[in-house]
Chimera marker file (.cmm) of the C-alpha trace (Angstrom):
<marker_set name="trace">
<marker id="1" x="58.575" y="-57.947" z="33.968" r="1" g="1" b="0" radius="0.5"/>
<marker id="2" x="58.203" y="-57.838" z="29.979" r="1" g="1" b="0" radius="0.5"/>
<marker id="3" x="58.501" y="-53.779" z="28.458" r="1" g="1" b="0" radius="0.5"/>
<marker id="4" x="55.523" y="-53.552" z="26.974" r="1" g="1" b="0" radius="0.5"/>
<marker id="5" x="57.132" y="-50.897" z="24.181" r="1" g="1" b="0" radius="0.5"/>
<marker id="6" x="59.725" y="-52.821" z="23.133" r="1" g="1" b="0" radius="0.5"/>
<marker id="7" x="59.461" y="-55.030" z="19.684" r="1" g="1" b="0" radius="0.5"/>
<marker id="8" x="59.495" y="-58.256" z="19.465" r="1" g="1" b="0" radius="0.5"/>
<marker id="9" x="60.323" y="-60.316" z="16.967" r="1" g="1" b="0" radius="0.5"/>
<marker id="10" x="57.931" y="-63.078" z="14.844" r="1" g="1" b="0" radius="0.5"/>
<marker id="11" x="59.007" y="-65.183" z="11.901" r="1" g="1" b="0" radius="0.5"/>
<marker id="12" x="56.264" y="-66.307" z="9.441" r="1" g="1" b="0" radius="0.5"/>
<marker id="13" x="57.447" y="-67.782" z="6.463" r="1" g="1" b="0" radius="0.5"/>
<marker id="14" x="60.494" y="-66.559" z="5.236" r="1" g="1" b="0" radius="0.5"/>
<marker id="15" x="59.734" y="-63.027" z="6.545" r="1" g="1" b="0" radius="0.5"/>
<marker id="16" x="60.273" y="-61.778" z="9.909" r="1" g="1" b="0" radius="0.5"/>
<marker id="17" x="58.156" y="-59.368" z="11.194" r="1" g="1" b="0" radius="0.5"/>
<marker id="18" x="58.807" y="-56.833" z="14.578" r="1" g="1" b="0" radius="0.5"/>
<marker id="19" x="55.716" y="-55.990" z="16.581" r="1" g="1" b="0" radius="0.5"/>
<marker id="20" x="54.469" y="-54.005" z="19.166" r="1" g="1" b="0" radius="0.5"/>
<marker id="21" x="51.566" y="-53.288" z="20.652" r="1" g="1" b="0" radius="0.5"/>
<marker id="22" x="50.214" y="-49.578" z="22.121" r="1" g="1" b="0" radius="0.5"/>
<marker id="23" x="47.330" y="-47.974" z="23.124" r="1" g="1" b="0" radius="0.5"/>
<marker id="24" x="46.598" y="-44.225" z="21.402" r="1" g="1" b="0" radius="0.5"/>
<marker id="25" x="43.786" y="-41.434" z="22.587" r="1" g="1" b="0" radius="0.5"/>
<marker id="26" x="43.020" y="-38.702" z="19.429" r="1" g="1" b="0" radius="0.5"/>
<marker id="27" x="39.477" y="-39.097" z="18.840" r="1" g="1" b="0" radius="0.5"/>
<marker id="28" x="38.608" y="-42.532" z="20.876" r="1" g="1" b="0" radius="0.5"/>
<marker id="29" x="41.019" y="-44.878" z="23.212" r="1" g="1" b="0" radius="0.5"/>
<marker id="30" x="42.364" y="-47.374" z="20.696" r="1" g="1" b="0" radius="0.5"/>
<marker id="31" x="44.644" y="-50.605" z="20.156" r="1" g="1" b="0" radius="0.5"/>
<marker id="32" x="47.494" y="-50.289" z="17.830" r="1" g="1" b="0" radius="0.5"/>
<marker id="33" x="48.931" y="-53.679" z="16.527" r="1" g="1" b="0" radius="0.5"/>
<marker id="34" x="52.195" y="-52.520" z="14.240" r="1" g="1" b="0" radius="0.5"/>
<marker id="35" x="53.508" y="-54.823" z="12.483" r="1" g="1" b="0" radius="0.5"/>
<marker id="36" x="56.970" y="-53.603" z="10.527" r="1" g="1" b="0" radius="0.5"/>
<marker id="37" x="59.086" y="-56.151" z="7.509" r="1" g="1" b="0" radius="0.5"/>
<marker id="38" x="62.494" y="-56.135" z="8.340" r="1" g="1" b="0" radius="0.5"/>
<marker id="39" x="65.013" y="-55.552" z="5.804" r="1" g="1" b="0" radius="0.5"/>
<marker id="40" x="61.479" y="-54.294" z="3.473" r="1" g="1" b="0" radius="0.5"/>
<marker id="41" x="60.135" y="-50.866" z="4.793" r="1" g="1" b="0" radius="0.5"/>
<marker id="42" x="56.268" y="-52.368" z="4.932" r="1" g="1" b="0" radius="0.5"/>
<marker id="43" x="54.332" y="-51.765" z="7.786" r="1" g="1" b="0" radius="0.5"/>
<marker id="44" x="50.878" y="-52.484" z="9.154" r="1" g="1" b="0" radius="0.5"/>
<marker id="45" x="48.885" y="-51.002" z="11.713" r="1" g="1" b="0" radius="0.5"/>
<marker id="46" x="46.023" y="-52.144" z="12.580" r="1" g="1" b="0" radius="0.5"/>
<marker id="47" x="43.783" y="-50.649" z="14.820" r="1" g="1" b="0" radius="0.5"/>
<marker id="48" x="41.107" y="-51.031" z="17.000" r="1" g="1" b="0" radius="0.5"/>
<marker id="49" x="38.708" y="-48.007" z="18.200" r="1" g="1" b="0" radius="0.5"/>
<marker id="50" x="36.818" y="-48.255" z="20.808" r="1" g="1" b="0" radius="0.5"/>
<marker id="51" x="32.514" y="-48.569" z="20.170" r="1" g="1" b="0" radius="0.5"/>
<marker id="52" x="29.506" y="-50.108" z="20.599" r="1" g="1" b="0" radius="0.5"/>
<marker id="53" x="30.294" y="-53.837" z="20.886" r="1" g="1" b="0" radius="0.5"/>
<marker id="54" x="34.174" y="-52.621" z="19.926" r="1" g="1" b="0" radius="0.5"/>
<marker id="55" x="35.460" y="-52.498" z="24.139" r="1" g="1" b="0" radius="0.5"/>
<marker id="56" x="40.007" y="-52.060" z="23.762" r="1" g="1" b="0" radius="0.5"/>
<marker id="57" x="41.750" y="-51.650" z="27.256" r="1" g="1" b="0" radius="0.5"/>
<marker id="58" x="41.351" y="-48.505" z="28.916" r="1" g="1" b="0" radius="0.5"/>
<marker id="59" x="41.762" y="-49.317" z="32.318" r="1" g="1" b="0" radius="0.5"/>
<marker id="60" x="39.300" y="-51.141" z="33.892" r="1" g="1" b="0" radius="0.5"/>
<marker id="61" x="41.103" y="-54.358" z="31.426" r="1" g="1" b="0" radius="0.5"/>
<marker id="62" x="44.641" y="-55.509" z="31.055" r="1" g="1" b="0" radius="0.5"/>
<marker id="63" x="46.900" y="-53.715" z="27.861" r="1" g="1" b="0" radius="0.5"/>
<marker id="64" x="46.575" y="-54.548" z="24.810" r="1" g="1" b="0" radius="0.5"/>
<marker id="65" x="43.194" y="-56.771" z="24.455" r="1" g="1" b="0" radius="0.5"/>
<marker id="66" x="40.217" y="-55.938" z="22.397" r="1" g="1" b="0" radius="0.5"/>
<marker id="67" x="36.241" y="-57.554" z="22.172" r="1" g="1" b="0" radius="0.5"/>
<marker id="68" x="33.390" y="-57.619" z="21.202" r="1" g="1" b="0" radius="0.5"/>
<marker id="69" x="31.142" y="-57.924" z="24.449" r="1" g="1" b="0" radius="0.5"/>
<marker id="70" x="29.513" y="-61.009" z="23.328" r="1" g="1" b="0" radius="0.5"/>
<marker id="71" x="32.244" y="-62.761" z="24.405" r="1" g="1" b="0" radius="0.5"/>
<marker id="72" x="34.998" y="-62.957" z="22.451" r="1" g="1" b="0" radius="0.5"/>
<marker id="73" x="37.895" y="-61.561" z="23.673" r="1" g="1" b="0" radius="0.5"/>
<marker id="74" x="41.558" y="-61.170" z="22.125" r="1" g="1" b="0" radius="0.5"/>
<marker id="75" x="44.807" y="-60.030" z="23.627" r="1" g="1" b="0" radius="0.5"/>
<marker id="76" x="47.458" y="-58.464" z="21.642" r="1" g="1" b="0" radius="0.5"/>
<marker id="77" x="50.402" y="-58.818" z="23.337" r="1" g="1" b="0" radius="0.5"/>
<marker id="78" x="49.952" y="-62.825" z="22.701" r="1" g="1" b="0" radius="0.5"/>
<marker id="79" x="52.486" y="-63.310" z="20.011" r="1" g="1" b="0" radius="0.5"/>
<marker id="80" x="49.880" y="-66.593" z="18.428" r="1" g="1" b="0" radius="0.5"/>
<marker id="81" x="47.470" y="-64.071" z="18.539" r="1" g="1" b="0" radius="0.5"/>
<marker id="82" x="50.071" y="-61.733" z="16.285" r="1" g="1" b="0" radius="0.5"/>
<marker id="83" x="50.704" y="-63.786" z="14.397" r="1" g="1" b="0" radius="0.5"/>
<marker id="84" x="46.324" y="-65.063" z="13.663" r="1" g="1" b="0" radius="0.5"/>
<marker id="85" x="45.686" y="-61.225" z="12.488" r="1" g="1" b="0" radius="0.5"/>
<marker id="86" x="49.254" y="-61.138" z="9.893" r="1" g="1" b="0" radius="0.5"/>
<marker id="87" x="48.130" y="-64.062" z="8.772" r="1" g="1" b="0" radius="0.5"/>
<marker id="88" x="44.435" y="-63.407" z="7.883" r="1" g="1" b="0" radius="0.5"/>
<marker id="89" x="45.709" y="-59.871" z="7.204" r="1" g="1" b="0" radius="0.5"/>
<marker id="90" x="48.206" y="-61.446" z="4.480" r="1" g="1" b="0" radius="0.5"/>
<marker id="91" x="44.865" y="-63.292" z="3.207" r="1" g="1" b="0" radius="0.5"/>
<marker id="92" x="42.908" y="-60.190" z="2.717" r="1" g="1" b="0" radius="0.5"/>
<marker id="93" x="45.926" y="-58.852" z="0.890" r="1" g="1" b="0" radius="0.5"/>
<marker id="94" x="46.009" y="-55.933" z="3.358" r="1" g="1" b="0" radius="0.5"/>
<marker id="95" x="49.947" y="-56.007" z="4.132" r="1" g="1" b="0" radius="0.5"/>
<marker id="96" x="51.842" y="-53.783" z="1.043" r="1" g="1" b="0" radius="0.5"/>
<marker id="97" x="53.880" y="-55.510" z="-1.339" r="1" g="1" b="0" radius="0.5"/>
<marker id="98" x="56.944" y="-52.702" z="-1.438" r="1" g="1" b="0" radius="0.5"/>
<marker id="99" x="57.670" y="-50.195" z="0.555" r="1" g="1" b="0" radius="0.5"/>
<marker id="100" x="54.831" y="-48.345" z="2.950" r="1" g="1" b="0" radius="0.5"/>
<marker id="101" x="52.732" y="-47.774" z="5.271" r="1" g="1" b="0" radius="0.5"/>
<marker id="102" x="49.034" y="-49.116" z="5.569" r="1" g="1" b="0" radius="0.5"/>
<marker id="103" x="46.128" y="-49.198" z="8.680" r="1" g="1" b="0" radius="0.5"/>
<marker id="104" x="43.601" y="-51.160" z="8.180" r="1" g="1" b="0" radius="0.5"/>
<marker id="105" x="40.561" y="-51.783" z="10.706" r="1" g="1" b="0" radius="0.5"/>
<marker id="106" x="41.131" y="-54.725" z="13.125" r="1" g="1" b="0" radius="0.5"/>
<marker id="107" x="37.145" y="-55.508" z="13.874" r="1" g="1" b="0" radius="0.5"/>
<marker id="108" x="37.028" y="-57.391" z="10.808" r="1" g="1" b="0" radius="0.5"/>
<marker id="109" x="39.919" y="-59.230" z="11.116" r="1" g="1" b="0" radius="0.5"/>
<marker id="110" x="38.985" y="-59.806" z="14.841" r="1" g="1" b="0" radius="0.5"/>
<marker id="111" x="35.328" y="-60.646" z="13.896" r="1" g="1" b="0" radius="0.5"/>
<marker id="112" x="37.196" y="-63.240" z="11.578" r="1" g="1" b="0" radius="0.5"/>
<marker id="113" x="38.823" y="-64.832" z="13.956" r="1" g="1" b="0" radius="0.5"/>
<marker id="114" x="36.759" y="-64.966" z="16.331" r="1" g="1" b="0" radius="0.5"/>
<marker id="115" x="34.253" y="-66.433" z="14.154" r="1" g="1" b="0" radius="0.5"/>
<marker id="116" x="36.194" y="-69.706" z="13.775" r="1" g="1" b="0" radius="0.5"/>
<link id1="1" id2="2" r="1" g="1" b="0" radius="0.2"/>
<link id1="2" id2="3" r="1" g="1" b="0" radius="0.2"/>
<link id1="3" id2="4" r="1" g="1" b="0" radius="0.2"/>
<link id1="4" id2="5" r="1" g="1" b="0" radius="0.2"/>
<link id1="5" id2="6" r="1" g="1" b="0" radius="0.2"/>
<link id1="6" id2="7" r="1" g="1" b="0" radius="0.2"/>
<link id1="7" id2="8" r="1" g="1" b="0" radius="0.2"/>
<link id1="8" id2="9" r="1" g="1" b="0" radius="0.2"/>
<link id1="9" id2="10" r="1" g="1" b="0" radius="0.2"/>
<link id1="10" id2="11" r="1" g="1" b="0" radius="0.2"/>
<link id1="11" id2="12" r="1" g="1" b="0" radius="0.2"/>
<link id1="12" id2="13" r="1" g="1" b="0" radius="0.2"/>
<link id1="13" id2="14" r="1" g="1" b="0" radius="0.2"/>
<link id1="14" id2="15" r="1" g="1" b="0" radius="0.2"/>
<link id1="15" id2="16" r="1" g="1" b="0" radius="0.2"/>
<link id1="16" id2="17" r="1" g="1" b="0" radius="0.2"/>
<link id1="17" id2="18" r="1" g="1" b="0" radius="0.2"/>
<link id1="18" id2="19" r="1" g="1" b="0" radius="0.2"/>
<link id1="19" id2="20" r="1" g="1" b="0" radius="0.2"/>
<link id1="20" id2="21" r="1" g="1" b="0" radius="0.2"/>
<link id1="21" id2="22" r="1" g="1" b="0" radius="0.2"/>
<link id1="22" id2="23" r="1" g="1" b="0" radius="0.2"/>
<link id1="23" id2="24" r="1" g="1" b="0" radius="0.2"/>
<link id1="24" id2="25" r="1" g="1" b="0" radius="0.2"/>
<link id1="25" id2="26" r="1" g="1" b="0" radius="0.2"/>
<link id1="26" id2="27" r="1" g="1" b="0" radius="0.2"/>
<link id1="27" id2="28" r="1" g="1" b="0" radius="0.2"/>
<link id1="28" id2="29" r="1" g="1" b="0" radius="0.2"/>
<link id1="29" id2="30" r="1" g="1" b="0" radius="0.2"/>
<link id1="30" id2="31" r="1" g="1" b="0" radius="0.2"/>
<link id1="31" id2="32" r="1" g="1" b="0" radius="0.2"/>
<link id1="32" id2="33" r="1" g="1" b="0" radius="0.2"/>
<link id1="33" id2="34" r="1" g="1" b="0" radius="0.2"/>
<link id1="34" id2="35" r="1" g="1" b="0" radius="0.2"/>
<link id1="35" id2="36" r="1" g="1" b="0" radius="0.2"/>
<link id1="36" id2="37" r="1" g="1" b="0" radius="0.2"/>
<link id1="37" id2="38" r="1" g="1" b="0" radius="0.2"/>
<link id1="38" id2="39" r="1" g="1" b="0" radius="0.2"/>
<link id1="39" id2="40" r="1" g="1" b="0" radius="0.2"/>
<link id1="40" id2="41" r="1" g="1" b="0" radius="0.2"/>
<link id1="41" id2="42" r="1" g="1" b="0" radius="0.2"/>
<link id1="42" id2="43" r="1" g="1" b="0" radius="0.2"/>
<link id1="43" id2="44" r="1" g="1" b="0" radius="0.2"/>
<link id1="44" id2="45" r="1" g="1" b="0" radius="0.2"/>
<link id1="45" id2="46" r="1" g="1" b="0" radius="0.2"/>
<link id1="46" id2="47" r="1" g="1" b="0" radius="0.2"/>
<link id1="47" id2="48" r="1" g="1" b="0" radius="0.2"/>
<link id1="48" id2="49" r="1" g="1" b="0" radius="0.2"/>
<link id1="49" id2="50" r="1" g="1" b="0" radius="0.2"/>
<link id1="50" id2="51" r="1" g="1" b="0" radius="0.2"/>
<link id1="51" id2="52" r="1" g="1" b="0" radius="0.2"/>
<link id1="52" id2="53" r="1" g="1" b="0" radius="0.2"/>
<link id1="53" id2="54" r="1" g="1" b="0" radius="0.2"/>
<link id1="54" id2="55" r="1" g="1" b="0" radius="0.2"/>
<link id1="55" id2="56" r="1" g="1" b="0" radius="0.2"/>
<link id1="56" id2="57" r="1" g="1" b="0" radius="0.2"/>
<link id1="57" id2="58" r="1" g="1" b="0" radius="0.2"/>
<link id1="58" id2="59" r="1" g="1" b="0" radius="0.2"/>
<link id1="59" id2="60" r="1" g="1" b="0" radius="0.2"/>
<link id1="60" id2="61" r="1" g="1" b="0" radius="0.2"/>
<link id1="61" id2="62" r="1" g="1" b="0" radius="0.2"/>
<link id1="62" id2="63" r="1" g="1" b="0" radius="0.2"/>
<link id1="63" id2="64" r="1" g="1" b="0" radius="0.2"/>
<link id1="64" id2="65" r="1" g="1" b="0" radius="0.2"/>
<link id1="65" id2="66" r="1" g="1" b="0" radius="0.2"/>
<link id1="66" id2="67" r="1" g="1" b="0" radius="0.2"/>
<link id1="67" id2="68" r="1" g="1" b="0" radius="0.2"/>
<link id1="68" id2="69" r="1" g="1" b="0" radius="0.2"/>
<link id1="69" id2="70" r="1" g="1" b="0" radius="0.2"/>
<link id1="70" id2="71" r="1" g="1" b="0" radius="0.2"/>
<link id1="71" id2="72" r="1" g="1" b="0" radius="0.2"/>
<link id1="72" id2="73" r="1" g="1" b="0" radius="0.2"/>
<link id1="73" id2="74" r="1" g="1" b="0" radius="0.2"/>
<link id1="74" id2="75" r="1" g="1" b="0" radius="0.2"/>
<link id1="75" id2="76" r="1" g="1" b="0" radius="0.2"/>
<link id1="76" id2="77" r="1" g="1" b="0" radius="0.2"/>
<link id1="77" id2="78" r="1" g="1" b="0" radius="0.2"/>
<link id1="78" id2="79" r="1" g="1" b="0" radius="0.2"/>
<link id1="79" id2="80" r="1" g="1" b="0" radius="0.2"/>
<link id1="80" id2="81" r="1" g="1" b="0" radius="0.2"/>
<link id1="81" id2="82" r="1" g="1" b="0" radius="0.2"/>
<link id1="82" id2="83" r="1" g="1" b="0" radius="0.2"/>
<link id1="83" id2="84" r="1" g="1" b="0" radius="0.2"/>
<link id1="84" id2="85" r="1" g="1" b="0" radius="0.2"/>
<link id1="85" id2="86" r="1" g="1" b="0" radius="0.2"/>
<link id1="86" id2="87" r="1" g="1" b="0" radius="0.2"/>
<link id1="87" id2="88" r="1" g="1" b="0" radius="0.2"/>
<link id1="88" id2="89" r="1" g="1" b="0" radius="0.2"/>
<link id1="89" id2="90" r="1" g="1" b="0" radius="0.2"/>
<link id1="90" id2="91" r="1" g="1" b="0" radius="0.2"/>
<link id1="91" id2="92" r="1" g="1" b="0" radius="0.2"/>
<link id1="92" id2="93" r="1" g="1" b="0" radius="0.2"/>
<link id1="93" id2="94" r="1" g="1" b="0" radius="0.2"/>
<link id1="94" id2="95" r="1" g="1" b="0" radius="0.2"/>
<link id1="95" id2="96" r="1" g="1" b="0" radius="0.2"/>
<link id1="96" id2="97" r="1" g="1" b="0" radius="0.2"/>
<link id1="97" id2="98" r="1" g="1" b="0" radius="0.2"/>
<link id1="98" id2="99" r="1" g="1" b="0" radius="0.2"/>
<link id1="99" id2="100" r="1" g="1" b="0" radius="0.2"/>
<link id1="100" id2="101" r="1" g="1" b="0" radius="0.2"/>
<link id1="101" id2="102" r="1" g="1" b="0" radius="0.2"/>
<link id1="102" id2="103" r="1" g="1" b="0" radius="0.2"/>
<link id1="103" id2="104" r="1" g="1" b="0" radius="0.2"/>
<link id1="104" id2="105" r="1" g="1" b="0" radius="0.2"/>
<link id1="105" id2="106" r="1" g="1" b="0" radius="0.2"/>
<link id1="106" id2="107" r="1" g="1" b="0" radius="0.2"/>
<link id1="107" id2="108" r="1" g="1" b="0" radius="0.2"/>
<link id1="108" id2="109" r="1" g="1" b="0" radius="0.2"/>
<link id1="109" id2="110" r="1" g="1" b="0" radius="0.2"/>
<link id1="110" id2="111" r="1" g="1" b="0" radius="0.2"/>
<link id1="111" id2="112" r="1" g="1" b="0" radius="0.2"/>
<link id1="112" id2="113" r="1" g="1" b="0" radius="0.2"/>
<link id1="113" id2="114" r="1" g="1" b="0" radius="0.2"/>
<link id1="114" id2="115" r="1" g="1" b="0" radius="0.2"/>
<link id1="115" id2="116" r="1" g="1" b="0" radius="0.2"/>
</marker_set>
């Protein structure tokens, strides 16, 4: 069985990324997909907060699941799903070009991916 906290590697073109998925509690439950570009000091956190028609893993669903309550469901532990989120974030210019950390709302990306 895979360690859910271990960083996993993803290659996108010339760039190598390390990624992980975490469940967090603060003001509400949320799933956080973190992507770190190797050697660049760039971190992108894609955050999915629970809300109306915004469902995240909460003990009833499997870890890393995010859904819209209308049939759209993605598993953030699947490398292909992570790659699609990274590609969409890159296309939108959401990834910092130089050293730094950026946190973005994952739901607009989710909507774009499930509508295709």
